[in-house]
N, C-alpha and C positions, 0 to 999 in steps of 0.2 A: 193316266199320265204318270210318268216315272217321277219318283221323288229324288231331289238333289241331295248330294252328300255335303252341301255347304255347311249345314249346321254341325254335322259330325266333325268335319275338318276344322271348323272354327273352335269347337270345344277341345279338340286335340291340341291345337296351337296354343289356346289359352291355358290349358292344363300344363303344357311344357313350360310356358313362360312363367306361370305362377310357381311351379316347382323350382325353376332356376332362381327366381327372386328369393324364394325361401332358403335355398342353399347359400346364396350370396349374403342374406341377412345373418345366417348362423356363422358363416366364415368371417364376415366383417365385424360382427359383435357390436360393441359400443360405438363403432364408427359408422355403422350402417345409416342411422338417422341423419348424421352429419352430412354424409355423402348425398343422401336423398334430398335434404334441404338445399345443398349446393347445386344439385342438378335442377331442382325446381326453380331456384333463384336465377340460375344462369339461363334457363329456358324462358322465364318471364322477362328477364332483362333483354335478351336478344329479340324476342317477339315484340316487346314494347318499343325497342329501338327501331326495328323494321317498320312498325306501324307509324311511329312518329315521323320517320323520314318520308314514308309514303304519303302521310297526311300533309306534311309541309310541301312536298314536291308536287303533289297532285290534289290540290284543294278543289272541291267542287264549287262551281260558280254560283250554284243556287244556295249554298250555305251562307248564313249570316256570319258576321265577324264574331259574335258571341258564341255561336256553335263551333266555329273553327278554334277559337281560343279555349273553350271548354274541352274539346277533344284533345288538343295539344297538351293542356295541363294534365288531363287524365292519363295520357300515355307517358308523360314525363314523370308523374308520381309512380306509375306502375314500373317504370324503368328504375327509379330510385329504390323502390321497394324490392325489386329483384336483385339489385346490387347489394342492398343491405342483407338480404337473405343469404346471398352467396358469401359475403364477407364475415358475417357473424353467425354462421351455421353452428359452430361449436358451442357458443354461449346460449343459443336458442335451445339446443338439445339438452343442455344442462338445466336450463330453466324449466323446460317441459318435464324432465325427470323429477325435479324438485316439486313442481306443482302436482304431478301425479302422485308422488309419494305422500304429500300432505293430504290429498283427497283420500287416498287409501287409509292412512293413519286415522284421520278424523272419522271416516266411515266405519272403521273397525271399532273405535271407541264408542260411537253412537250405537252400533249394533250390540255391543256388550251391555251398555246401559239399558237398552230396550229389552234385551233378553233377561236381565235381572229384574226389571220392573214387571214384566208380564209372564213370568214363569208360573207354572202351576205348583202351588205349595203342597207338600205332603205326598207327592207321587215319586216313586223310585225311578220310573221311566223318565219323568220330567227332570229329575236330578242328573241322570246319566246324560240326557240330551243337553242339559245346561252346562255340565262340565266339558263335554266334547265340543260344544259350540264355543265356549269361552276359550278353550285351547286353540281351536282353529282361528278364532278372531284375534287372539294374541299373536299367533304366528303371522297373520296377515298384517297386523299393526307393526310388528317388527320389520316385515318386508318393506312397508311404507316408510318406516324410520330409516332403513338402509338406503332407500331411494333418495331421501333427503340428505343423508350424511354423505353418500357416495353416488353422485349422479351418473358417473361412468358405469358403476355396477347396475344401476337402474336401467340405463340404456342397453347394456349388454343383455340383461334379463328380458327386457321388452323385445329386443331384436331376436333372441333365441325363440321366445314364445311365438312371435310373429312368423319367424322362419318355419317353425314346426307346423303352424296352422296353414301357412301358404303351401308347404309341401303336401300336407294332407288334402287340402282343397284341390291342388293340382292333380294328385293321384286320383281323387274322386272324379274330377272332370275327365281325365283320361279313361277311366273305367266306364263312365257314362257315355263317352264318345264311342267307345267300342260297342256298347249295347245299342246305341242309336244307329250306328253303322250296320249292325247285324239286322236290326228291324227294317231299316231302309232296303238293304239287299234282299231280304226275304219278301218284302212288299213288291219290289221291282221284279223279282223272279216269278212271283205269283201272277203279277200283271202280264208279264211276257207269256207265261204258260196259258193264261186265260185268253190272251190275244191269239195265240197259235191255235188253241181249241176252237175259238170263234171262227177263225179262217177256215179250218177244216170242216166245221159244220156248215159254213156258207158254201164251200165247194161241193159238199155232199148234197146240200139242198138244191144247188143249181143243177147238179147232175141228175137228181130225181126229176126236176122240172123238165129237163131235156128229154129224159126217157119217157115221161108222160106225154110230151108233145109229139113224139115219133109216131107215125102211123103204124097200125097193127100189122105185124108180119115182117117189119124191117128189123 
């Protein structure tokens, strides 16, 4: 049975989409997450509004009043949440950058403390490792401080890093899709060749049987 190219085609499409998202993230920079939150909020609001209208217009007769009320309240809250996400996307991205910066800064400080506490004393290699580790951790801590001080810078850095990762992942998926496509094509070609050989062997076997069944002298 021939293998379908569905998996390879899906990987190709996914790789292209991820690469495009990565390019958009790098181009948009600090505004990428804001637009992303606005899109998510708008989608949630529209879907919730649609479900709310459908729920009110076509309520099931078997549902109790409590169930109907709970469903309506749930969709109403989802609608409000989507609208809030859309309207306050900029503030949310700033808060996210500040929180991430605080986590990075605190993590760097904790790692410096642990490195100083558990270092091996009297070892030159340990001293070199200690100095290099502290330098790296200080750089990470400064980056976290910059995220807190300038959330737009934090969002821009995150968008660029995310964009690069998405592009690399997209290219990897494209490469893998070509490899999968090649394997599937080789498998189908071998299957077709085996089928043709089997047909030839069947015809030859039938010809031999006919020759054996013929009376001698014919």
